[in-house]
C-alpha positions as CSV (number, residue, x, y, z in Angstrom):
1,M,18.8,-12.3,22.2
2,S,18.3,-10.4,19.2
3,K,16.8,-7.3,19.8
4,I,13.9,-6.6,17.2
5,A,12.6,-3.0,16.2
6,V,9.4,-2.2,14.2
7,V,8.8,1.4,12.0
8,P,5.5,1.6,11.1
9,G,4.2,4.1,8.7
10,S,2.3,4.9,5.5
11,F,5.4,6.2,3.8
12,D,3.0,7.5,1.0
13,P,5.8,7.9,-0.6
14,I,8.9,6.9,1.7
15,T,11.0,10.4,1.5
16,N,14.9,11.3,2.6
17,G,13.1,12.3,6.6
18,H,12.1,8.6,6.6
19,L,14.8,6.7,5.7
20,D,17.2,9.0,7.7
21,I,15.4,7.2,10.0
22,I,15.3,3.8,9.5
23,M,19.0,4.1,8.9
24,R,19.4,5.4,12.8
25,G,17.2,3.0,13.7
26,A,19.6,0.6,12.2
27,S,22.1,1.7,13.4
28,I,20.7,0.9,16.9
29,F,18.6,-2.6,16.9
30,D,20.0,-5.4,15.5
31,E,16.6,-6.0,13.2
32,V,14.1,-3.3,12.1
33,F,11.1,-4.2,10.5
34,V,10.0,-1.3,7.9
35,V,5.5,-2.0,7.7
36,V,4.0,0.0,5.9
37,L,0.4,0.9,6.8
38,N,-2.7,-1.1,5.2
39,N,-4.8,2.2,5.8
40,S,-7.9,1.7,4.3
41,S,-9.4,5.3,5.6
42,K,-6.7,6.8,3.2
43,N,-6.6,7.5,0.0
44,P,-2.7,6.5,-1.3
45,L,-1.1,7.1,-4.2
46,F,1.6,3.9,-4.4
47,S,-0.1,0.4,-3.7
48,V,0.9,-1.3,-0.8
49,E,3.4,-3.6,-2.9
50,E,4.3,-0.5,-4.7
51,R,5.5,1.3,-1.1
52,M,6.8,-2.4,-0.1
53,K,9.2,-2.1,-3.1
54,L,10.0,1.5,-3.2
55,I,11.1,1.0,1.0
56,K,13.0,-2.3,-0.1
57,D,14.7,-0.6,-3.1
58,V,15.9,2.4,-1.1
59,T,17.0,0.1,2.2
60,S,18.4,-2.5,-0.5
61,H,22.2,-1.4,1.1
62,L,20.4,-2.2,5.1
63,P,20.8,-6.4,5.7
64,N,19.4,-6.1,9.1
65,V,15.9,-3.8,7.1
66,K,12.9,-5.8,6.0
67,V,9.6,-4.7,4.4
68,D,6.8,-5.8,5.9
69,T,3.1,-4.5,5.4
70,F,-0.1,-5.0,7.5
71,S,-3.5,-3.7,8.7
72,G,-4.0,-3.9,12.6
73,L,-3.2,-3.3,15.9
74,L,0.2,-2.0,15.7
75,M,0.9,-3.8,18.6
76,D,-0.1,-7.4,17.7
77,Y,2.3,-7.0,14.7
78,A,5.0,-6.5,17.1
79,K,4.6,-8.6,19.4
80,N,4.3,-11.8,16.6
81,V,8.0,-10.6,15.0
82,G,8.9,-10.0,18.3
83,A,10.2,-6.6,18.9
84,S,10.6,-5.0,21.9
85,A,10.2,-1.7,20.0
86,I,8.6,0.5,17.9
87,I,10.6,3.9,16.4
88,R,8.7,6.8,15.7
89,G,10.5,9.9,14.4
90,L,8.9,13.2,15.3
91,R,9.8,16.4,12.7
92,A,8.3,19.1,15.5
93,V,6.7,19.5,18.8
94,S,3.3,19.2,16.8
95,D,4.0,15.5,15.2
96,F,4.9,15.3,19.8
97,E,1.5,15.4,20.7
98,Y,0.3,12.9,18.5
99,E,2.9,10.4,19.0
100,M,2.1,10.8,22.8
101,Q,-1.3,9.6,22.1
102,I,-1.0,6.5,20.4
103,T,2.3,5.8,22.9
104,S,-0.1,5.8,25.8
105,M,-2.2,3.7,24.0
106,N,0.1,0.9,22.5
107,R,1.3,0.8,26.4
108,V,-2.3,-0.1,27.0
109,L,-2.5,-2.7,24.4
110,N,1.4,-4.2,25.2
111,D,3.5,-2.6,28.3
112,E,6.2,-4.9,27.6
113,I,7.0,-2.8,24.2
114,E,9.1,0.9,24.5
115,T,8.6,3.7,21.7
116,F,11.2,5.2,20.6
117,F,11.1,9.1,19.6
118,I,14.0,9.1,16.4
119,M,14.5,13.5,16.4
120,T,14.7,13.7,12.4
121,K,17.2,16.1,10.8
122,N,17.0,19.4,10.5
123,Q,16.9,19.2,6.8
124,Y,13.9,16.7,7.0
125,S,11.4,19.1,10.2
126,F,9.8,20.5,7.2
127,L,9.4,16.9,4.9
128,S,6.1,14.9,4.4
129,S,4.7,12.8,2.1
130,S,1.9,14.9,1.1
131,I,3.9,17.8,0.2
132,V,6.3,16.0,-1.6
133,K,3.2,14.8,-3.5
134,E,2.3,18.2,-4.1
135,V,5.1,19.4,-5.4
136,A,5.8,16.5,-7.4
137,K,2.3,16.7,-8.8
138,Y,3.2,20.4,-10.3
139,G,6.2,19.3,-11.7
140,G,8.1,21.1,-9.1
141,K,11.9,20.0,-7.4
142,I,12.1,16.9,-5.8
143,E,15.4,15.4,-6.1
144,E,16.4,16.6,-2.8
145,L,13.2,15.6,-0.9
146,V,13.4,11.6,-2.3
147,P,15.7,9.2,-3.2
148,P,16.2,9.0,-6.8
149,Q,14.3,5.6,-7.1
150,V,10.7,7.5,-5.3
151,E,11.4,10.5,-8.0
152,A,11.4,8.2,-11.0
153,A,7.9,6.8,-9.6
154,L,6.4,9.6,-8.6
155,K,6.4,11.3,-12.1
156,L,5.0,8.4,-13.3
157,K,2.6,8.6,-11.7
158,Y,2.3,12.0,-12.6
159,N,2.8,12.5,-15.9
160,N,5.5,14.8,-15.5
161,D,9.1,13.0,-16.7
């Protein structure tokens, strides 16, 4: 029986920190679903389709990674794909408090699916999609923060190539 994990997020856009967590998860699990949240309360820069394409591009070297989207309860999605685990990245103590609340609720919904926290590498501990977008918006240097495909997409969005 293969071990399947889900890595959920908005990925607006995917950063090197996200990619690091995905690659590390892919080295542990047989199959990893990276799922783009369709969160109506957020105003994303990239459409769901654009985010999925970027994730597919930057994970194409990982044969056990699939990219998908969903709206609704994460635990319903995880159950539907046969996942036994959710993978979440942690940057700082402040992330842990929020993630603990989400994990506790997820356990109420389905206690058969475990949540695994992967600590980010130190070089990504400050990194978020919001920070990347803010720097990119003003033409700042982002090549160490995101894969080249994402850097190009951000430059196009902000017309600062």
